[in-house]
N, C-alpha and C positions, 0 to 999 in steps of 0.2 A: 916683087916680093923679097929679093935681097935689101934692099933698101929700108924695109921694116925692122929688120934686125940690128942690133947694135951689141957691142961686146960689154960683158961684165967681168973684168978679170977676176975682180974680188972672190965672187962666187963661181966661178970656174964654169959659167954657164952664160949661153947668149940670151940675152931679153929682146923680146919682140914688143912693138909699138902697138900692134894692130889692137891688141884687147884692151888699150888704156881709154880713160873715158875721160872727158870734161867733167863730168857729176862730180860732186864731193862724195860720194857713196856708191859702191855696189850694193844693192839690195839684192842679194841673193836667197833666192825660195826654192824650197822642195817640198812637194806633197806626197801624200800616201792618201789612198782612197780605196773604196770598196771596190771588188773586182773578183772575177771568177775565172776559171779555166773552160767552162763548160757551156757557158752562154747564160748561165742564171742570172748575171749582172750586166746586162748590156752596156756596152760604151758609153751610151746616152743618157743611163741611169747610175754611172758611177758617181759616188759622192766623196767628198774629202773627208779623210777622218783623221789626217795630222798635218800640221803646219810646221815646218822648220824655217827659219830664217836666220841669215846673220846681216850684219852691217860691218861690210868691209870697207876701211878706209882706202881711198881711190889715191892717197899720196904717198902712205905709208905700209898700204897694203897689209896691214893688223885688223883683226875682228875686235870692233871696237863695243860690240853688243851681240847678244845672241837672244832667239825668240823660239818657244815651242808650245803649241797647244794642241790638244786633241778636239776631235769635233765629232758628237754622234749622230750618226746617219739616222734618217726617217724613212727613205725608199726601201731600203735593203737593211734595216736594223739588226740583222742577224748576219755576223761575218762568216764567209765560208771557209773552209779549212785551207784553200788555196791562198786566201788572203793572209790569214795568220802565218801560215808557213814563209809566204814570201817576205813579210813585214815584221812578223814578230809582236805585231799588236793583237791583244786578245780583247774578248768581248768583256771581260772585268776592266781592261784599261777604259774602256767607253762606256760602261755602266753608269758613272756619275759624270762623264764628261759634257761641257756646254754643248748645246746648239750651234749650228754653224754660224748663225747671226750673231752670236756671243762670242765665238771664235774669232770672228772676223774682227768684231770690235775692238777685242784685246789687242789684235794684231795693228790695225790703223791707230790705236793709242800709244802702241810702241813706235811706231813709223814716225809719228807726229814729232817725235823727240828728236829726229834728224832732218835736217834740210837738203834737199838738194840729193835725193838717192835715186839712182836709176834702177827700176825692176829688171833683173836677171834671172835667168834659168838654164839648167842643162836641156835644152831642146823647147819646143812649143808646148809640150804637153800641160806644164803647170799653169802656163796662162790661160790655155784653152779650158782647163779644168775650172779655174777661178771663174771665168766668164760663165760657163756652164752652170754651175753653183749659184753664182750671184744672180743669174736669170730664173732659175727655178725658185728661189727664196725671195725674188723680187726685192734685191739689194743693188745697191750703187757698186759698180765695179770700182775700186779704191786706187788703181794704180796710173791711171791715166793711159795716154796711147803709146808713150814710149817703152820699149823692151828691147833686151837684149839679149839675143840667143846665143850663150857663149859655146855650145856643142858647136855652132855652125863656125864662130870666131876660130875657135881651135882647130877647126878642119881648115880653114883658110889660113891659118898661123903657119900650118906645117904642110900645106899643100896636099891634104889628105882628101880623096873623093869620099872616102867610106867615113861616116860620122860614129865617133867613139862613144862609148858608154863612159861613165865616170871611171870606173877601175882601169878601163883600157887607157884613158887620157893620161891616168896618175902613173901607169905602167910605161907609157911612151916617155915621160918626164922623170924614170928613174924612180916612182914614190910607190908606196902601198897604201892601200885604203885603211884608213883608220877608223875604228869604231864599227858599228852594225850596219851591214848593206840594209837598203830599202827603209831606212828611218829618216825622218824629215831633216832633223837637224843634223844629223852626222853627215848626209850626203851633201847639204848645204856648206857644212865646214870643210868636206872634202873638195868641193867646188872651189871654195875660196883658196884652198892651197893650191889648185891648178892656176887660178889667177895670179896670185903671187909668184909662182915659179915661172910662168912665161912672162910675166911682166918685170919681175925683179930679180929673177934668177935665183932667189933664196927658197 
């Protein structure tokens, strides 16, 4: 573990090489989905209602592009109060939102502007939810086999057995969450801040 770290005197912070990638971009994705705290929306029936993503340059660690889109659910079209309280997403936000197939198409078009991007997320949930929704809607999964679980890599970086959430990981780095919790784009941007801090010290 020691050899993975190197000094960055200008930043006053050690930087770690473990989270660096060979690809040109980190495609950092965060999803919000239908949910409940009483079993009304079972895990296997959750649907994506928001996709947030950033293209983070793997050399400069700047965010070169951002993407956000809502998706209108069909299995449980009425959001639970719990879901709205958790995410801040309302029924009005989804009333005129595109269906998942259209939202996914918009995302793949955005992704096509960038070559050699590695799909990354904070944990496995986002990848698994994409797989579940694509299977349900009979759509091809657009990301290929490669995926980087940044939550796991962060834990490896600091030798933590406990996997930290985004807010706790930021706090571990001396940073505060910027924006609204449990919103796709804001979560993705904060994950990018973690990657930048760990890999660059800035």
